[in-house]
Every structure is written in structure tokens, then in C-alpha cells.
PDB file of N, CA, C and O in Angstrom:
ATOM      1  N   UNK A   1       0.064  -8.898  27.272  1.00  0.00           N
ATOM      2  CA  UNK A   1      -1.277  -8.910  27.791  1.00  0.00           C
ATOM      3  C   UNK A   1      -1.360  -8.144  29.107  1.00  0.00           C
ATOM      4  O   UNK A   1      -2.323  -7.419  29.357  1.00  0.00           O
ATOM      5  N   UNK A   2      -0.344  -8.312  29.940  1.00  0.00           N
ATOM      6  CA  UNK A   2      -0.351  -7.628  31.231  1.00  0.00           C
ATOM      7  C   UNK A   2      -0.300  -6.114  31.042  1.00  0.00           C
ATOM      8  O   UNK A   2      -0.956  -5.373  31.775  1.00  0.00           O
ATOM      9  N   UNK A   3       0.473  -5.655  30.065  1.00  0.00           N
ATOM     10  CA  UNK A   3       0.559  -4.212  29.802  1.00  0.00           C
ATOM     11  C   UNK A   3      -0.794  -3.669  29.353  1.00  0.00           C
ATOM     12  O   UNK A   3      -1.182  -2.567  29.740  1.00  0.00           O
ATOM     13  N   UNK A   4      -1.506  -4.432  28.547  1.00  0.00           N
ATOM     14  CA  UNK A   4      -2.827  -3.997  28.101  1.00  0.00           C
ATOM     15  C   UNK A   4      -3.794  -3.949  29.278  1.00  0.00           C
ATOM     16  O   UNK A   4      -4.604  -3.028  29.386  1.00  0.00           O
ATOM     17  N   UNK A   5      -3.709  -4.935  30.154  1.00  0.00           N
ATOM     18  CA  UNK A   5      -4.567  -4.947  31.341  1.00  0.00           C
ATOM     19  C   UNK A   5      -4.258  -3.754  32.235  1.00  0.00           C
ATOM     20  O   UNK A   5      -5.167  -3.149  32.802  1.00  0.00           O
ATOM     21  N   UNK A   6      -2.983  -3.416  32.362  1.00  0.00           N
ATOM     22  CA  UNK A   6      -2.599  -2.250  33.165  1.00  0.00           C
ATOM     23  C   UNK A   6      -3.117  -0.961  32.538  1.00  0.00           C
ATOM     24  O   UNK A   6      -3.580  -0.064  33.242  1.00  0.00           O
ATOM     25  N   UNK A   7      -3.037  -0.872  31.219  1.00  0.00           N
ATOM     26  CA  UNK A   7      -3.513   0.335  30.532  1.00  0.00           C
ATOM     27  C   UNK A   7      -5.015   0.500  30.728  1.00  0.00           C
ATOM     28  O   UNK A   7      -5.501   1.623  30.858  1.00  0.00           O
ATOM     29  N   UNK A   8      -5.748  -0.597  30.752  1.00  0.00           N
ATOM     30  CA  UNK A   8      -7.195  -0.523  30.924  1.00  0.00           C
ATOM     31  C   UNK A   8      -7.608  -0.264  32.365  1.00  0.00           C
ATOM     32  O   UNK A   8      -8.799  -0.125  32.647  1.00  0.00           O
ATOM     33  N   UNK A   9      -6.652  -0.197  33.280  1.00  0.00           N
ATOM     34  CA  UNK A   9      -7.009   0.140  34.657  1.00  0.00           C
ATOM     35  C   UNK A   9      -7.362   1.617  34.791  1.00  0.00           C
ATOM     36  O   UNK A   9      -7.998   2.015  35.767  1.00  0.00           O
ATOM     37  N   UNK A  10      -6.956   2.430  33.820  1.00  0.00           N
ATOM     38  CA  UNK A  10      -7.329   3.844  33.797  1.00  0.00           C
ATOM     39  C   UNK A  10      -8.794   3.960  33.373  1.00  0.00           C
ATOM     40  O   UNK A  10      -9.152   3.494  32.291  1.00  0.00           O
ATOM     41  N   UNK A  11      -9.651   4.570  34.199  1.00  0.00           N
ATOM     42  CA  UNK A  11     -11.086   4.651  33.856  1.00  0.00           C
ATOM     43  C   UNK A  11     -11.363   5.385  32.542  1.00  0.00           C
ATOM     44  O   UNK A  11     -12.278   5.006  31.812  1.00  0.00           O
ATOM     45  N   UNK A  12     -10.600   6.413  32.236  1.00  0.00           N
ATOM     46  CA  UNK A  12     -10.835   7.159  30.988  1.00  0.00           C
ATOM     47  C   UNK A  12     -10.521   6.288  29.778  1.00  0.00           C
ATOM     48  O   UNK A  12     -11.282   6.272  28.810  1.00  0.00           O
ATOM     49  N   UNK A  13      -9.411   5.568  29.827  1.00  0.00           N
ATOM     50  CA  UNK A  13      -9.039   4.696  28.712  1.00  0.00           C
ATOM     51  C   UNK A  13     -10.024   3.535  28.583  1.00  0.00           C
ATOM     52  O   UNK A  13     -10.373   3.126  27.475  1.00  0.00           O
ATOM     53  N   UNK A  14     -10.464   3.015  29.718  1.00  0.00           N
ATOM     54  CA  UNK A  14     -11.437   1.924  29.686  1.00  0.00           C
ATOM     55  C   UNK A  14     -12.761   2.408  29.084  1.00  0.00           C
ATOM     56  O   UNK A  14     -13.392   1.691  28.307  1.00  0.00           O
ATOM     57  N   UNK A  15     -13.174   3.619  29.441  1.00  0.00           N
ATOM     58  CA  UNK A  15     -14.391   4.189  28.856  1.00  0.00           C
ATOM     59  C   UNK A  15     -14.251   4.406  27.362  1.00  0.00           C
ATOM     60  O   UNK A  15     -15.182   4.146  26.599  1.00  0.00           O
ATOM     61  N   UNK A  16     -13.075   4.886  26.941  1.00  0.00           N
ATOM     62  CA  UNK A  16     -12.832   5.081  25.507  1.00  0.00           C
ATOM     63  C   UNK A  16     -12.843   3.740  24.777  1.00  0.00           C
ATOM     64  O   UNK A  16     -13.367   3.641  23.668  1.00  0.00           O
ATOM     65  N   UNK A  17     -12.266   2.709  25.397  1.00  0.00           N
ATOM     66  CA  UNK A  17     -12.258   1.379  24.791  1.00  0.00           C
ATOM     67  C   UNK A  17     -13.683   0.838  24.654  1.00  0.00           C
ATOM     68  O   UNK A  17     -14.028   0.240  23.635  1.00  0.00           O
ATOM     69  N   UNK A  18     -14.506   1.052  25.683  1.00  0.00           N
ATOM     70  CA  UNK A  18     -15.896   0.608  25.614  1.00  0.00           C
ATOM     71  C   UNK A  18     -16.668   1.366  24.541  1.00  0.00           C
ATOM     72  O   UNK A  18     -17.458   0.774  23.805  1.00  0.00           O
ATOM     73  N   UNK A  19     -16.442   2.676  24.451  1.00  0.00           N
ATOM     74  CA  UNK A  19     -17.123   3.475  23.420  1.00  0.00           C
ATOM     75  C   UNK A  19     -16.698   3.020  22.029  1.00  0.00           C
ATOM     76  O   UNK A  19     -17.533   2.903  21.132  1.00  0.00           O
ATOM     77  N   UNK A  20     -15.410   2.766  21.846  1.00  0.00           N
ATOM     78  CA  UNK A  20     -14.900   2.287  20.567  1.00  0.00           C
ATOM     79  C   UNK A  20     -15.499   0.923  20.228  1.00  0.00           C
ATOM     80  O   UNK A  20     -15.877   0.673  19.083  1.00  0.00           O
ATOM     81  N   UNK A  21     -15.584   0.047  21.221  1.00  0.00           N
ATOM     82  CA  UNK A  21     -16.166  -1.277  20.994  1.00  0.00           C
ATOM     83  C   UNK A  21     -17.639  -1.171  20.617  1.00  0.00           C
ATOM     84  O   UNK A  21     -18.118  -1.895  19.744  1.00  0.00           O
ATOM     85  N   UNK A  22     -18.348  -0.271  21.276  1.00  0.00           N
ATOM     86  CA  UNK A  22     -19.756  -0.074  20.943  1.00  0.00           C
ATOM     87  C   UNK A  22     -19.906   0.463  19.527  1.00  0.00           C
ATOM     88  O   UNK A  22     -20.799   0.046  18.789  1.00  0.00           O
ATOM     89  N   UNK A  23     -19.034   1.384  19.155  1.00  0.00           N
ATOM     90  CA  UNK A  23     -19.061   1.919  17.794  1.00  0.00           C
ATOM     91  C   UNK A  23     -18.766   0.818  16.778  1.00  0.00           C
ATOM     92  O   UNK A  23     -19.411   0.743  15.732  1.00  0.00           O
ATOM     93  N   UNK A  24     -17.793  -0.032  17.089  1.00  0.00           N
ATOM     94  CA  UNK A  24     -17.477  -1.154  16.201  1.00  0.00           C
ATOM     95  C   UNK A  24     -18.644  -2.127  16.083  1.00  0.00           C
ATOM     96  O   UNK A  24     -18.818  -2.774  15.050  1.00  0.00           O
ATOM     97  N   UNK A  25     -19.427  -2.226  17.123  1.00  0.00           N
ATOM     98  CA  UNK A  25     -20.565  -3.134  17.098  1.00  0.00           C
ATOM     99  C   UNK A  25     -21.729  -2.560  16.303  1.00  0.00           C
ATOM    100  O   UNK A  25     -22.345  -3.266  15.504  1.00  0.00           O
ATOM    101  N   UNK A  26     -22.028  -1.299  16.513  1.00  0.00           N
ATOM    102  CA  UNK A  26     -23.244  -0.717  15.941  1.00  0.00           C
ATOM    103  C   UNK A  26     -23.052  -0.171  14.532  1.00  0.00           C
ATOM    104  O   UNK A  26     -23.905  -0.392  13.672  1.00  0.00           O
ATOM    105  N   UNK A  27     -21.963   0.529  14.277  1.00  0.00           N
ATOM    106  CA  UNK A  27     -21.785   1.203  12.992  1.00  0.00           C
ATOM    107  C   UNK A  27     -21.870   0.256  11.790  1.00  0.00           C
ATOM    108  O   UNK A  27     -22.611   0.555  10.854  1.00  0.00           O
ATOM    109  N   UNK A  28     -21.156  -0.861  11.769  1.00  0.00           N
ATOM    110  CA  UNK A  28     -21.272  -1.752  10.605  1.00  0.00           C
ATOM    111  C   UNK A  28     -22.683  -2.301  10.413  1.00  0.00           C
ATOM    112  O   UNK A  28     -23.136  -2.477   9.282  1.00  0.00           O
ATOM    113  N   UNK A  29     -23.375  -2.571  11.515  1.00  0.00           N
ATOM    114  CA  UNK A  29     -24.734  -3.088  11.386  1.00  0.00           C
ATOM    115  C   UNK A  29     -25.665  -2.038  10.784  1.00  0.00           C
ATOM    116  O   UNK A  29     -26.534  -2.368   9.978  1.00  0.00           O
ATOM    117  N   UNK A  30     -25.488  -0.782  11.170  1.00  0.00           N
ATOM    118  CA  UNK A  30     -26.297   0.293  10.594  1.00  0.00           C
ATOM    119  C   UNK A  30     -25.965   0.461   9.118  1.00  0.00           C
ATOM    120  O   UNK A  30     -26.862   0.651   8.297  1.00  0.00           O
ATOM    121  N   UNK A  31     -24.681   0.391   8.778  1.00  0.00           N
ATOM    122  CA  UNK A  31     -24.289   0.526   7.372  1.00  0.00           C
ATOM    123  C   UNK A  31     -24.831  -0.621   6.525  1.00  0.00           C
ATOM    124  O   UNK A  31     -25.277  -0.407   5.398  1.00  0.00           O
ATOM    125  N   UNK A  32     -24.795  -1.835   7.066  1.00  0.00           N
ATOM    126  CA  UNK A  32     -25.361  -2.979   6.344  1.00  0.00           C
ATOM    127  C   UNK A  32     -26.862  -2.784   6.152  1.00  0.00           C
ATOM    128  O   UNK A  32     -27.398  -3.067   5.081  1.00  0.00           O
ATOM    129  N   UNK A  33     -27.539  -2.296   7.199  1.00  0.00           N
ATOM    130  CA  UNK A  33     -28.974  -2.062   7.096  1.00  0.00           C
ATOM    131  C   UNK A  33     -29.287  -1.023   6.021  1.00  0.00           C
ATOM    132  O   UNK A  33     -30.213  -1.206   5.231  1.00  0.00           O
ATOM    133  N   UNK A  34     -28.516   0.067   5.990  1.00  0.00           N
ATOM    134  CA  UNK A  34     -28.744   1.100   4.974  1.00  0.00           C
ATOM    135  C   UNK A  34     -28.487   0.560   3.568  1.00  0.00           C
ATOM    136  O   UNK A  34     -29.242   0.845   2.639  1.00  0.00           O
ATOM    137  N   UNK A  35     -27.422  -0.217   3.421  1.00  0.00           N
ATOM    138  CA  UNK A  35     -27.089  -0.790   2.120  1.00  0.00           C
ATOM    139  C   UNK A  35     -28.195  -1.742   1.661  1.00  0.00           C
ATOM    140  O   UNK A  35     -28.624  -1.715   0.508  1.00  0.00           O
ATOM    141  N   UNK A  36     -28.646  -2.591   2.602  1.00  0.00           N
ATOM    142  CA  UNK A  36     -29.714  -3.538   2.274  1.00  0.00           C
ATOM    143  C   UNK A  36     -30.999  -2.800   1.904  1.00  0.00           C
ATOM    144  O   UNK A  36     -31.700  -3.205   0.976  1.00  0.00           O
ATOM    145  N   UNK A  37     -31.308  -1.737   2.610  1.00  0.00           N
ATOM    146  CA  UNK A  37     -32.519  -0.958   2.338  1.00  0.00           C
ATOM    147  C   UNK A  37     -32.478  -0.343   0.943  1.00  0.00           C
ATOM    148  O   UNK A  37     -33.487  -0.327   0.237  1.00  0.00           O
ATOM    149  N   UNK A  38     -31.309   0.164   0.546  1.00  0.00           N
ATOM    150  CA  UNK A  38     -31.171   0.740  -0.795  1.00  0.00           C
ATOM    151  C   UNK A  38     -31.349  -0.336  -1.869  1.00  0.00           C
ATOM    152  O   UNK A  38     -32.001  -0.106  -2.888  1.00  0.00           O
ATOM    153  N   UNK A  39     -30.768  -1.498  -1.632  1.00  0.00           N
ATOM    154  CA  UNK A  39     -30.907  -2.587  -2.610  1.00  0.00           C
ATOM    155  C   UNK A  39     -32.344  -3.083  -2.679  1.00  0.00           C
ATOM    156  O   UNK A  39     -32.824  -3.455  -3.749  1.00  0.00           O
ATOM    157  N   UNK A  40     -33.027  -3.088  -1.545  1.00  0.00           N
ATOM    158  CA  UNK A  40     -34.420  -3.520  -1.518  1.00  0.00           C
ATOM    159  C   UNK A  40     -35.294  -2.561  -2.321  1.00  0.00           C
ATOM    160  O   UNK A  40     -36.207  -2.995  -3.024  1.00  0.00           O
ATOM    161  N   UNK A  41     -35.025  -1.277  -2.224  1.00  0.00           N
ATOM    162  CA  UNK A  41     -35.786  -0.292  -3.000  1.00  0.00           C
ATOM    163  C   UNK A  41     -35.542  -0.464  -4.496  1.00  0.00           C
ATOM    164  O   UNK A  41     -36.433  -0.225  -5.310  1.00  0.00           O
ATOM    165  N   UNK A  42     -34.334  -0.879  -4.848  1.00  0.00           N
ATOM    166  CA  UNK A  42     -34.013  -1.078  -6.261  1.00  0.00           C
ATOM    167  C   UNK A  42     -34.530  -2.423  -6.778  1.00  0.00           C
ATOM    168  O   UNK A  42     -34.504  -2.672  -7.983  1.00  0.00           O
ATOM    169  N   UNK A  43     -35.000  -3.294  -5.872  1.00  0.00           N
ATOM    170  CA  UNK A  43     -35.542  -4.588  -6.280  1.00  0.00           C
ATOM    171  C   UNK A  43     -34.481  -5.607  -6.634  1.00  0.00           C
ATOM    172  O   UNK A  43     -34.747  -6.527  -7.407  1.00  0.00           O
ATOM    173  N   UNK A  44     -33.273  -5.465  -6.083  1.00  0.00           N
ATOM    174  CA  UNK A  44     -32.184  -6.385  -6.430  1.00  0.00           C
ATOM    175  C   UNK A  44     -31.768  -7.262  -5.249  1.00  0.00           C
ATOM    176  O   UNK A  44     -30.641  -7.755  -5.218  1.00  0.00           O
ATOM    177  N   UNK A  45     -32.658  -7.463  -4.282  1.00  0.00           N
ATOM    178  CA  UNK A  45     -32.330  -8.279  -3.118  1.00  0.00           C
ATOM    179  C   UNK A  45     -32.554  -9.745  -3.468  1.00  0.00           C
ATOM    180  O   UNK A  45     -33.581 -10.107  -4.042  1.00  0.00           O
ATOM    181  N   UNK A  46     -31.581 -10.586  -3.116  1.00  0.00           N
ATOM    182  CA  UNK A  46     -31.723 -12.015  -3.366  1.00  0.00           C
ATOM    183  C   UNK A  46     -31.353 -12.800  -2.106  1.00  0.00           C
ATOM    184  O   UNK A  46     -30.760 -12.254  -1.176  1.00  0.00           O
ATOM    185  N   UNK A  47     -31.707 -14.073  -2.087  1.00  0.00           N
ATOM    186  CA  UNK A  47     -31.485 -14.906  -0.907  1.00  0.00           C
ATOM    187  C   UNK A  47     -30.004 -15.065  -0.548  1.00  0.00           C
ATOM    188  O   UNK A  47     -29.674 -14.946   0.632  1.00  0.00           O
ATOM    189  N   UNK A  48     -29.096 -15.326  -1.486  1.00  0.00           N
ATOM    190  CA  UNK A  48     -27.686 -15.444  -1.104  1.00  0.00           C
ATOM    191  C   UNK A  48     -27.147 -14.180  -0.422  1.00  0.00           C
ATOM    192  O   UNK A  48     -26.321 -14.264   0.486  1.00  0.00           O
ATOM    193  N   UNK A  49     -27.615 -13.025  -0.861  1.00  0.00           N
ATOM    194  CA  UNK A  49     -27.163 -11.792  -0.231  1.00  0.00           C
ATOM    195  C   UNK A  49     -27.676 -11.714   1.208  1.00  0.00           C
ATOM    196  O   UNK A  49     -26.952 -11.276   2.102  1.00  0.00           O
ATOM    197  N   UNK A  50     -28.912 -12.134   1.431  1.00  0.00           N
ATOM    198  CA  UNK A  50     -29.451 -12.133   2.784  1.00  0.00           C
ATOM    199  C   UNK A  50     -28.648 -13.059   3.693  1.00  0.00           C
ATOM    200  O   UNK A  50     -28.399 -12.731   4.853  1.00  0.00           O
ATOM    201  N   UNK A  51     -28.245 -14.208   3.171  1.00  0.00           N
ATOM    202  CA  UNK A  51     -27.442 -15.152   3.949  1.00  0.00           C
ATOM    203  C   UNK A  51     -26.081 -14.548   4.264  1.00  0.00           C
ATOM    204  O   UNK A  51     -25.599 -14.671   5.390  1.00  0.00           O
ATOM    205  N   UNK A  52     -25.450 -13.893   3.283  1.00  0.00           N
ATOM    206  CA  UNK A  52     -24.154 -13.245   3.526  1.00  0.00           C
ATOM    207  C   UNK A  52     -24.269 -12.174   4.603  1.00  0.00           C
ATOM    208  O   UNK A  52     -23.411 -12.081   5.480  1.00  0.00           O
ATOM    209  N   UNK A  53     -25.306 -11.378   4.542  1.00  0.00           N
ATOM    210  CA  UNK A  53     -25.501 -10.326   5.546  1.00  0.00           C
ATOM    211  C   UNK A  53     -25.697 -10.946   6.927  1.00  0.00           C
ATOM    212  O   UNK A  53     -25.139 -10.456   7.909  1.00  0.00           O
ATOM    213  N   UNK A  54     -26.472 -12.000   7.010  1.00  0.00           N
ATOM    214  CA  UNK A  54     -26.684 -12.671   8.287  1.00  0.00           C
ATOM    215  C   UNK A  54     -25.400 -13.248   8.855  1.00  0.00           C
ATOM    216  O   UNK A  54     -25.130 -13.115  10.049  1.00  0.00           O
ATOM    217  N   UNK A  55     -24.607 -13.891   8.005  1.00  0.00           N
ATOM    218  CA  UNK A  55     -23.340 -14.461   8.468  1.00  0.00           C
ATOM    219  C   UNK A  55     -22.349 -13.376   8.872  1.00  0.00           C
ATOM    220  O   UNK A  55     -21.641 -13.520   9.869  1.00  0.00           O
ATOM    221  N   UNK A  56     -22.297 -12.304   8.112  1.00  0.00           N
ATOM    222  CA  UNK A  56     -21.412 -11.190   8.463  1.00  0.00           C
ATOM    223  C   UNK A  56     -21.820 -10.580   9.799  1.00  0.00           C
ATOM    224  O   UNK A  56     -20.964 -10.255  10.623  1.00  0.00           O
ATOM    225  N   UNK A  57     -23.108 -10.426  10.014  1.00  0.00           N
ATOM    226  CA  UNK A  57     -23.593  -9.884  11.281  1.00  0.00           C
ATOM    227  C   UNK A  57     -23.234 -10.810  12.434  1.00  0.00           C
ATOM    228  O   UNK A  57     -22.787 -10.345  13.482  1.00  0.00           O
ATOM    229  N   UNK A  58     -23.421 -12.100  12.258  1.00  0.00           N
ATOM    230  CA  UNK A  58     -23.074 -13.067  13.292  1.00  0.00           C
ATOM    231  C   UNK A  58     -21.582 -13.028  13.597  1.00  0.00           C
ATOM    232  O   UNK A  58     -21.190 -13.017  14.764  1.00  0.00           O
ATOM    233  N   UNK A  59     -20.756 -13.007  12.571  1.00  0.00           N
ATOM    234  CA  UNK A  59     -19.310 -12.938  12.767  1.00  0.00           C
ATOM    235  C   UNK A  59     -18.926 -11.673  13.518  1.00  0.00           C
ATOM    236  O   UNK A  59     -18.099 -11.711  14.429  1.00  0.00           O
ATOM    237  N   UNK A  60     -19.527 -10.558  13.134  1.00  0.00           N
ATOM    238  CA  UNK A  60     -19.210  -9.283  13.778  1.00  0.00           C
ATOM    239  C   UNK A  60     -19.598  -9.312  15.259  1.00  0.00           C
ATOM    240  O   UNK A  60     -18.870  -8.775  16.094  1.00  0.00           O
ATOM    241  N   UNK A  61     -20.724  -9.924  15.593  1.00  0.00           N
ATOM    242  CA  UNK A  61     -21.146 -10.027  16.991  1.00  0.00           C
ATOM    243  C   UNK A  61     -20.166 -10.889  17.785  1.00  0.00           C
ATOM    244  O   UNK A  61     -19.861 -10.572  18.935  1.00  0.00           O
ATOM    245  N   UNK A  62     -19.672 -11.970  17.190  1.00  0.00           N
ATOM    246  CA  UNK A  62     -18.719 -12.844  17.872  1.00  0.00           C
ATOM    247  C   UNK A  62     -17.409 -12.105  18.125  1.00  0.00           C
ATOM    248  O   UNK A  62     -16.843 -12.207  19.213  1.00  0.00           O
ATOM    249  N   UNK A  63     -16.923 -11.366  17.138  1.00  0.00           N
ATOM    250  CA  UNK A  63     -15.678 -10.603  17.299  1.00  0.00           C
ATOM    251  C   UNK A  63     -15.830  -9.577  18.416  1.00  0.00           C
ATOM    252  O   UNK A  63     -14.933  -9.430  19.246  1.00  0.00           O
ATOM    253  N   UNK A  64     -16.932  -8.883  18.445  1.00  0.00           N
ATOM    254  CA  UNK A  64     -17.139  -7.873  19.476  1.00  0.00           C
ATOM    255  C   UNK A  64     -17.352  -8.492  20.849  1.00  0.00           C
ATOM    256  O   UNK A  64     -16.924  -7.922  21.853  1.00  0.00           O
ATOM    257  N   UNK A  65     -17.998  -9.634  20.913  1.00  0.00           N
ATOM    258  CA  UNK A  65     -18.138 -10.322  22.193  1.00  0.00           C
ATOM    259  C   UNK A  65     -16.763 -10.715  22.718  1.00  0.00           C
ATOM    260  O   UNK A  65     -16.513 -10.632  23.920  1.00  0.00           O
ATOM    261  N   UNK A  66     -15.868 -11.144  21.827  1.00  0.00           N
ATOM    262  CA  UNK A  66     -14.503 -11.458  22.235  1.00  0.00           C
ATOM    263  C   UNK A  66     -13.762 -10.236  22.750  1.00  0.00           C
ATOM    264  O   UNK A  66     -13.043 -10.319  23.746  1.00  0.00           O
ATOM    265  N   UNK A  67     -13.930  -9.107  22.084  1.00  0.00           N
ATOM    266  CA  UNK A  67     -13.260  -7.878  22.515  1.00  0.00           C
ATOM    267  C   UNK A  67     -13.771  -7.432  23.881  1.00  0.00           C
ATOM    268  O   UNK A  67     -12.982  -7.036  24.739  1.00  0.00           O
ATOM    269  N   UNK A  68     -15.070  -7.492  24.086  1.00  0.00           N
ATOM    270  CA  UNK A  68     -15.610  -7.103  25.386  1.00  0.00           C
ATOM    271  C   UNK A  68     -15.250  -8.127  26.462  1.00  0.00           C
ATOM    272  O   UNK A  68     -15.057  -7.763  27.622  1.00  0.00           O
ATOM    273  N   UNK A  69     -15.160  -9.393  26.091  1.00  0.00           N
ATOM    274  CA  UNK A  69     -14.693 -10.408  27.028  1.00  0.00           C
ATOM    275  C   UNK A  69     -13.260 -10.156  27.452  1.00  0.00           C
ATOM    276  O   UNK A  69     -12.900 -10.366  28.610  1.00  0.00           O
ATOM    277  N   UNK A  70     -12.438  -9.701  26.506  1.00  0.00           N
ATOM    278  CA  UNK A  70     -11.063  -9.350  26.828  1.00  0.00           C
ATOM    279  C   UNK A  70     -11.033  -8.196  27.821  1.00  0.00           C
ATOM    280  O   UNK A  70     -10.202  -8.183  28.730  1.00  0.00           O
ATOM    281  N   UNK A  71     -11.920  -7.236  27.662  1.00  0.00           N
ATOM    282  CA  UNK A  71     -12.008  -6.120  28.593  1.00  0.00           C
ATOM    283  C   UNK A  71     -12.399  -6.610  29.987  1.00  0.00           C
ATOM    284  O   UNK A  71     -11.839  -6.152  30.983  1.00  0.00           O
ATOM    285  N   UNK A  72     -13.350  -7.533  30.064  1.00  0.00           N
ATOM    286  CA  UNK A  72     -13.741  -8.075  31.366  1.00  0.00           C
ATOM    287  C   UNK A  72     -12.589  -8.843  32.001  1.00  0.00           C
ATOM    288  O   UNK A  72     -12.388  -8.774  33.214  1.00  0.00           O
ATOM    289  N   UNK A  73     -11.831  -9.574  31.186  1.00  0.00           N
ATOM    290  CA  UNK A  73     -10.669 -10.288  31.702  1.00  0.00           C
ATOM    291  C   UNK A  73      -9.656  -9.303  32.270  1.00  0.00           C
ATOM    292  O   UNK A  73      -9.104  -9.529  33.347  1.00  0.00           O
ATOM    293  N   UNK A  74      -9.410  -8.209  31.548  1.00  0.00           N
ATOM    294  CA  UNK A  74      -8.453  -7.211  32.019  1.00  0.00           C
ATOM    295  C   UNK A  74      -8.921  -6.597  33.334  1.00  0.00           C
ATOM    296  O   UNK A  74      -8.104  -6.321  34.212  1.00  0.00           O
ATOM    297  N   UNK A  75     -10.208  -6.384  33.477  1.00  0.00           N
ATOM    298  CA  UNK A  75     -10.755  -5.843  34.726  1.00  0.00           C
ATOM    299  C   UNK A  75     -10.537  -6.828  35.871  1.00  0.00           C
ATOM    300  O   UNK A  75     -10.221  -6.423  36.990  1.00  0.00           O
ATOM    301  N   UNK A  76     -10.706  -8.119  35.593  1.00  0.00           N
ATOM    302  CA  UNK A  76     -10.482  -9.140  36.612  1.00  0.00           C
ATOM    303  C   UNK A  76      -9.019  -9.181  37.024  1.00  0.00           C
ATOM    304  O   UNK A  76      -8.713  -9.291  38.211  1.00  0.00           O
ATOM    305  N   UNK A  77      -8.112  -9.095  36.058  1.00  0.00           N
ATOM    306  CA  UNK A  77      -6.679  -9.094  36.357  1.00  0.00           C
ATOM    307  C   UNK A  77      -6.330  -7.880  37.205  1.00  0.00           C
ATOM    308  O   UNK A  77      -5.560  -7.982  38.160  1.00  0.00           O
ATOM    309  N   UNK A  78      -6.899  -6.732  36.852  1.00  0.00           N
ATOM    310  CA  UNK A  78      -6.618  -5.501  37.590  1.00  0.00           C
ATOM    311  C   UNK A  78      -7.122  -5.609  39.023  1.00  0.00           C
ATOM    312  O   UNK A  78      -6.413  -5.234  39.958  1.00  0.00           O
ATOM    313  N   UNK A  79      -8.335  -6.117  39.205  1.00  0.00           N
ATOM    314  CA  UNK A  79      -8.909  -6.185  40.552  1.00  0.00           C
ATOM    315  C   UNK A  79      -8.227  -7.256  41.402  1.00  0.00           C
ATOM    316  O   UNK A  79      -8.222  -7.157  42.629  1.00  0.00           O
ATOM    317  N   UNK A  80      -7.655  -8.273  40.765  1.00  0.00           N
ATOM    318  CA  UNK A  80      -6.946  -9.315  41.505  1.00  0.00           C
ATOM    319  C   UNK A  80      -5.539  -8.870  41.879  1.00  0.00           C
ATOM    320  O   UNK A  80      -4.866  -9.533  42.669  1.00  0.00           O
ATOM    321  N   UNK A  81      -5.098  -7.760  41.321  1.00  0.00           N
ATOM    322  CA  UNK A  81      -3.783  -7.232  41.658  1.00  0.00           C
ATOM    323  C   UNK A  81      -2.656  -7.896  40.907  1.00  0.00           C
ATOM    324  O   UNK A  81      -1.493  -7.718  41.270  1.00  0.00           O
ATOM    325  N   UNK A  82      -2.958  -8.645  39.885  1.00  0.00           N
ATOM    326  CA  UNK A  82      -1.896  -9.357  39.236  1.00  0.00           C
ATOM    327  C   UNK A  82      -1.769  -9.098  37.826  1.00  0.00           C
ATOM    328  O   UNK A  82      -0.889  -9.658  37.173  1.00  0.00           O
TER     329      UNK A  82
END
């Protein structure tokens, strides 16, 4: 963990990590939206599928919140000098 915190002290790497995290957050949601839109046009949308999409979106947000929280923790470790 300390090595990862040290690696994130580099501003370029930290920026790349943030960009990657943002991509991980947005890209799947856009893909799910496009997939859902295509199914809606075909008239094959059902309630269980809507629930699955909602749960997947919620799970994805929690995972990304954890990743960004880890980044904030690493920033705190770096600024504390330890």
C-alpha cells in the first residue's frame, strides 16, 4: 500500500489514475444506456432487466467511489509524510 501511495505522489501518474477512474465510471454507464436504448427500440425491455441495470449501476458507482477514496487516502499519506 505504501508503494502505491508513493507512486501516486507523482502528479502525472495521479492525473492518469484519475482519468482512468473517470473512464471506468462513465464508459460502462454509457454502454449500458446504449444497450438499453437499442432494446427499448426493439420493444424487448422488461422489469427484471431494468432492475439488473439499476443494480449494476449502483455496484459500479460503489466500486468507483472506493477507488477514488483510495486515491484520497494515498494523497493523505503522501501529505502526512508517511
